[in-house]
C-alpha positions in Angstrom: 23.0 -1.9 -9.9 21.7 -0.7 -6.5 19.5 -3.0 -4.6 18.7 -0.9 -1.7 16.0 1.7 -1.2 16.8 5.2 -2.2 17.8 7.9 0.3 14.3 9.4 0.2 12.8 6.0 0.9 14.9 5.3 3.7 13.8 8.8 5.0 10.2 7.8 4.6 11.1 4.5 6.5 12.8 6.4 9.4 9.7 8.8 9.4 7.3 5.8 9.8 9.4 4.1 12.5 9.6 7.3 14.6 5.8 7.9 14.2 5.0 4.2 15.1 7.3 4.2 18.0 5.6 7.2 19.5 1.9 6.1 18.7 2.1 2.5 18.6 4.3 1.0 21.4 3.6 -2.6 22.6 1.4 -1.2 25.4 -1.1 0.1 22.7 -1.1 -3.5 21.1 -1.8 -5.0 24.6 -4.5 -2.4 25.1 -6.4 -3.9 22.0 -5.8 -7.4 23.1 -7.0 -6.7 26.6 -9.8 -4.2 25.9 -13.1 -4.2 23.9 -11.8 -2.1 20.8 -11.3 -4.2 17.7 -8.5 -2.1 16.5 -6.6 1.1 17.4 -8.9 3.9 16.0 -6.6 6.9 16.8 -3.6 5.2 15.1 -5.7 4.4 12.0 -6.9 8.0 11.8 -3.2 9.1 12.3 -1.9 6.9 9.4 -4.4 8.4 7.1 -3.5 12.0 8.2 0.2 11.3 7.8 -0.4 10.0 4.2 0.9 6.6 4.9 -2.4 4.8 3.9 -2.5 6.6 0.5 1.2 6.3 -0.3 0.5 4.1 -3.5 -3.0 5.6 -4.4 -2.8 8.2 -7.3 -3.2 11.8 -6.4 -6.3 12.2 -8.5 -7.9 9.7 -6.1 -6.7 11.3 -2.8 -3.4 9.6 -2.4 0.2 10.6 -2.4 0.9 9.0 -5.6 4.4 7.7 -4.5 4.6 4.2 -5.5 5.0 0.5 -4.3 8.4 0.8 -3.2 7.3 3.5 -0.6 4.4 1.3 0.5 6.8 -1.6 1.1 8.8 0.4 3.4 5.8 1.5 5.3 4.5 -2.1 5.5 7.8 -3.1 7.0 7.5 -0.7 9.8 3.9 -1.6 10.4 4.9 -5.2 10.8 7.8 -4.2 13.1 5.3 -2.3 15.4 2.7 -4.9 15.2 0.2 -2.1 14.3 -3.2 -3.3 15.3 -5.0 -1.6 12.3 -6.7 -3.0 9.0 -3.9 -1.7 6.5 -3.5 -5.1 4.8 -7.3 -5.5 4.4 -8.1 -1.9 3.1 -4.9 -0.9 1.3 -2.9 -4.1 0.3 -6.2 -5.7 -1.0 -9.2 -3.6 -1.5 -7.4 -0.4 -2.7 -5.3 -2.6 -5.0 -8.2 -4.3 -6.5 -10.2 -1.0 -7.1 -7.0 0.5 -8.7 -6.7 -2.3 -11.1 -10.3 -3.2 -12.0 -12.6 -0.5 -10.5 -14.7 1.6 -12.6 -14.0 5.4 -12.6 -17.0 6.0 -10.5 -15.8 3.3 -7.9 -12.4 4.7 -7.8 -13.6 8.4 -7.3 -15.9 7.2 -4.6 -13.9 4.8 -2.5 -10.1 5.4 -3.0 -10.1 8.9 -1.3 -11.9 7.5 1.6 -9.5 4.4 1.9 -6.5 6.8 1.5 -7.7 9.0 4.4 -8.8 6.1 6.6 -12.5 7.2 6.6 -13.6 3.9 5.2 -12.2 0.3 6.0 -12.2 -2.3 3.4 -11.7 -6.1 3.3 -11.6 -8.9 0.8 -14.1 -11.7 1.4 -13.1 -15.0 -0.4 -12.7 -17.9 2.0 -15.7 -20.3 2.5 -14.1 -23.5 3.4 -11.1 -24.8 5.2 -8.1 -25.2 3.3 -7.2 -22.9 0.2 -9.5 -20.8 -2.1 -10.2 -22.6 -5.2 -12.8 -22.1 -7.9 -14.5 -25.2 -7.0 -15.2 -24.2 -3.4 -16.8 -20.9 -4.1 -20.4 -21.3 -3.4 -21.6 -17.9 -2.6 -24.0 -16.9 -5.5 -24.6 -13.5 -7.3 -27.9 -13.0 -8.9 -29.6 -9.9 -10.3 -27.1 -7.6 -8.4 -27.5 -9.4 -5.1 -25.3 -11.8 -3.0 -26.4 -14.9 -1.2 -24.1 -17.0 1.0 -21.4 -16.6 3.6 -17.7 -16.0 3.8 -15.5 -17.0 6.8 -13.2 -16.2 8.1 -12.9 -12.7 6.9 -10.0 -10.5 8.3 -11.4 -7.3 9.7 -14.8 -8.4 8.6 -16.5 -7.1 11.9 -15.0 -3.4 11.4 -15.1 -3.0 7.5 -17.3 -0.7 5.8 -17.0 -2.2 2.3 -15.9 -5.8 1.1 -14.7 -6.9 -2.3 -16.4 -10.5 -2.5 -15.5 -13.4 -4.7 -18.8 -14.9 -5.9 -20.2 -17.2 -8.5 -22.6 -15.7 -11.1 -22.7 -18.7 -13.3 -23.5 -22.3 -12.3 -20.7 -24.8 -12.3 -17.3 -25.1 -10.4 -14.8 -23.4 -13.0 -13.2 -20.1 -12.8 -15.1 -18.6 -15.6 -18.1 -18.5 -13.4 -16.6 -16.3 -10.8 -16.6 -12.4 -10.6 -15.7 -9.9 -7.9 -18.4 -7.6 -6.3 -18.3 -4.5 -4.2 -20.6 -4.6 -1.1 -21.6 -1.8 1.4 -21.6 -3.8 4.6 -23.4 -1.1 6.4 -26.7 -2.1 4.6 -29.6 -4.4 5.4 -29.0 -8.0 4.3 -25.6 -8.2 6.1 -25.0 -10.3 9.2 -21.7 -10.4 10.9 -20.4 -12.8 13.6 -17.0 -12.1 15.4 -14.7 -15.1 15.4 -12.0 -16.0 17.9 -8.5 -15.4 16.6 -4.9 -16.4 17.7 -4.2 -12.6 17.4 -7.2 -10.5 18.7 -5.5 -7.2 17.7 -6.5 -8.3 14.2 -10.1 -9.4 14.2 -12.0 -11.7 12.0 -15.6 -12.4 11.3 -18.1 -14.5 9.6 -20.3 -12.3 7.1 -23.5 -13.7 5.9 -25.0 -12.1 2.7 -28.6 -12.4 2.6 -29.7 -10.8 -0.7 -27.3 -7.9 -0.1 -27.0 -5.4 -2.9 -23.6 -5.5 -4.8 -22.0 -4.0 -7.8 -19.7 -5.6 -10.2 -15.9 -4.9 -10.0 -14.2 -5.5 -13.4 -15.7 -7.8 -16.1 -18.1 -10.4 -15.4 -16.2 -13.9 -15.4 -12.9 -12.1 -14.6 -13.0 -12.5 -10.8 -10.5 -15.5 -10.4 -7.7 -13.7 -12.5 -8.2 -10.5 -10.6 -8.3 -12.2 -7.4 -5.1 -14.2 -8.1 -3.2 -11.0 -9.2 -4.4 -9.1 -6.2 -3.1 -11.9 -4.0 0.3 -11.7 -5.5 0.6 -7.9 -5.0 -0.8 -8.4 -1.4 1.7 -11.3 -0.7 4.8 -8.9 -1.4 3.4 -6.0 0.6 2.4 -8.5 3.5 5.8 -10.1 3.2 7.5 -6.7 4.0 5.1 -6.7 7.0 6.5 -10.1 8.0 10.1 -9.0 7.5 9.5 -6.1 9.7 8.3 -8.5 12.5 10.9 -11.0 12.0 13.6 -8.2 12.3 12.2 -6.8 15.5 11.8 -10.4 17.0 15.5 -11.0 16.1 16.6 -7.8 17.8 14.4 -8.6 20.9 16.3 -12.0 21.2 19.7 -10.5 20.6 19.2 -7.7 23.2 17.8 -10.1 25.9 20.9 -12.4 25.2 23.3 -9.6 26.0 21.5 -8.5 29.0 20.5 -11.6 30.7 23.4 -13.4 32.9 23.5 -17.1 33.9 26.3 -18.7 35.7 28.1 -15.4 35.7 28.0 -15.0 32.0 25.7 -13.3 29.5 23.6 -16.1 28.0 24.6 -14.6 24.5 27.9 -16.2 25.2 26.7 -19.7 25.1 27.0 -21.5 21.9 23.4 -22.8 21.8 22.1 -19.2 21.9 24.5 -18.1 19.4 23.3 -20.8 17.0 19.8 -20.0 17.5 20.3 -16.2 16.8 22.5 -16.9 13.8 19.7 -19.2 12.3 17.2 -16.3 13.0 19.5 -13.8 11.2 20.0 -16.1 8.2 16.2 -16.7 7.8 15.4 -12.9 8.1 18.1 -12.0 5.7 17.0 -14.5 3.1 13.5 -13.1 3.3 14.7 -9.5 2.9 16.7 -10.6 -0.1 13.6 -12.2 -1.6 11.7 -9.1 -0.5 13.9 -6.8 -2.7 13.3 -9.1 -5.6 9.5 -8.8 -4.9 9.5 -5.0 -4.4 11.3 -4.7 -7.8 8.8 -6.9 -9.5 6.0 -5.0 -8.1 7.1 -1.6 -8.8 8.1 -2.4 -12.3 5.3 -4.6 -13.3 7.8 -7.2 -14.2 6.9 -10.5 -15.9 8.4 -12.3 -12.9 5.9 -10.9 -10.4 4.0 -14.1 -9.9 7.2 -15.9 -9.3 8.6 -13.1 -7.0 5.4 -13.1 -4.9 5.4 -16.7 -4.2 9.0 -16.8 -3.4 8.8 -13.9 -1.0 5.6 -15.2 0.5 7.2 -18.8 1.4 10.5 -17.1 2.7 8.9 -14.3 4.6 6.3 -16.5 6.3 9.1 -18.9 7.3 11.3 -16.1 8.6 8.7 -14.5 10.8 7.4 -17.7 12.2 11.1 -19.0 12.9 12.2 -15.7 14.5 9.2 -15.3 16.5 9.3 -18.9 17.8 13.1 -18.6 18.7 12.7 -15.4 20.3 10.6 -17.0 22.9 13.2 -19.8 23.3 16.0 -17.3 23.7 14.0 -15.5 26.5 13.5 -19.0 28.2 10.8 -19.5 30.8 10.2 -15.7 30.9 9.3 -15.8 27.1 6.1 -17.8 27.7 4.7 -15.3 30.2 2.0 -12.6 29.6 4.6 -10.0 31.0 6.9 -10.4 27.9 6.2 -9.1 24.5 7.6 -12.3 22.6 4.0 -13.8 22.3 2.5 -10.7 20.6 5.1 -11.4 17.6 4.3 -15.1 17.9 0.7 -14.4 17.6 1.0 -12.2 14.7 3.4 -14.4 12.9 0.9 -17.2 13.0 -2.1 -14.9 11.8 -0.1 -13.5 8.9 1.0 -17.0 7.8 -2.5 -18.0 6.9 -4.0 -14.5 6.0 -3.5 -15.0 2.3 -3.6 -18.8 2.1 -1.4 -21.2 3.9 2.3 -22.0 3.4 1.6 -25.2 1.6 -0.6 -23.5 -1.0 2.2 -20.9 -1.7 4.9 -23.5 -2.0 2.7 -25.3 -4.6 2.3 -22.0 -6.4 6.0 -21.5 -6.5 6.6 -24.9 -7.8 4.0 -24.4 -10.5 5.2 -21.1 -11.7 8.8 -22.2 -11.7 7.7 -25.3 -13.8 5.9 -23.1 -16.2 8.8 -20.6 -16.5 11.3 -23.5 -17.2 9.0 -25.0 -19.7 8.7 -21.9 -21.6 
């Protein structure tokens, strides 16, 4: 059995790496951090023109119709380059929800625009600190309008549309939750930009004051659709984290070979060797779980939920571990604004909470393994 990507998928990966190396060096990421633009508009447009955004969107809806494996390799390269664009919000979440549950009219209207980058989407689910649970969803849906607020919303300040998790029936159970599609460029929407550890991926608070909304999927099916969307996004985001972890490991290795102290390359010191070895182990473990996740996602396997939780835990730990140790390998220089280490550290921490925190996914993994063993 072949556990690697095919030659064609590897070629796509190399193409994406070359494109991002040219269009998205770390100087471009710094320009977003230090400037007034919330994301790299030119890169976003270019990704749409290259077809990367529509890789897993069917051809009848304006995409390339390739598949999830191709989207996984693209996600890895986006993570490696720290691309300051809203791919995870628009493609990993909104496009996936519309593909799974949108009406034919919703698919025809929005998927081609998401694939081309003409429209930016986001998922608005969080209302309180901690994990998203049915009991803490208070934003209400009534007579085709939404009232309440969501915060923080990743890319909420730049999005054109949002998929919103809202309560259409009183109570605190999952049966009262549905998903709604909202045009964010209408009256009744108020946005407030929030501070974030990684300003190259902006966040916002969105207040809905009687904003018009249309149902996505069946009424009362919102929580199931939301959970399934998170599982798919966890695998795709996991590859983004794997790309970042691998790049942080390479940065640490290269610096250890070039930096000399006491007449020797610091990579010859045992403490540095052990640090780099630990980084390699965590990154390789995450990649192994990533291949399992990519297989489950591409085949619609019954193990998808377990694979998603496994990958989410391992890829989150790997990226945070490699990004932190990369700073340590660089020593005092690693803490300075002149080095790129902190760019990866920032992104690793942002991605660690973007789909729910590590503790939440560890609990999910345990619950899913218990259910599997009980069956």
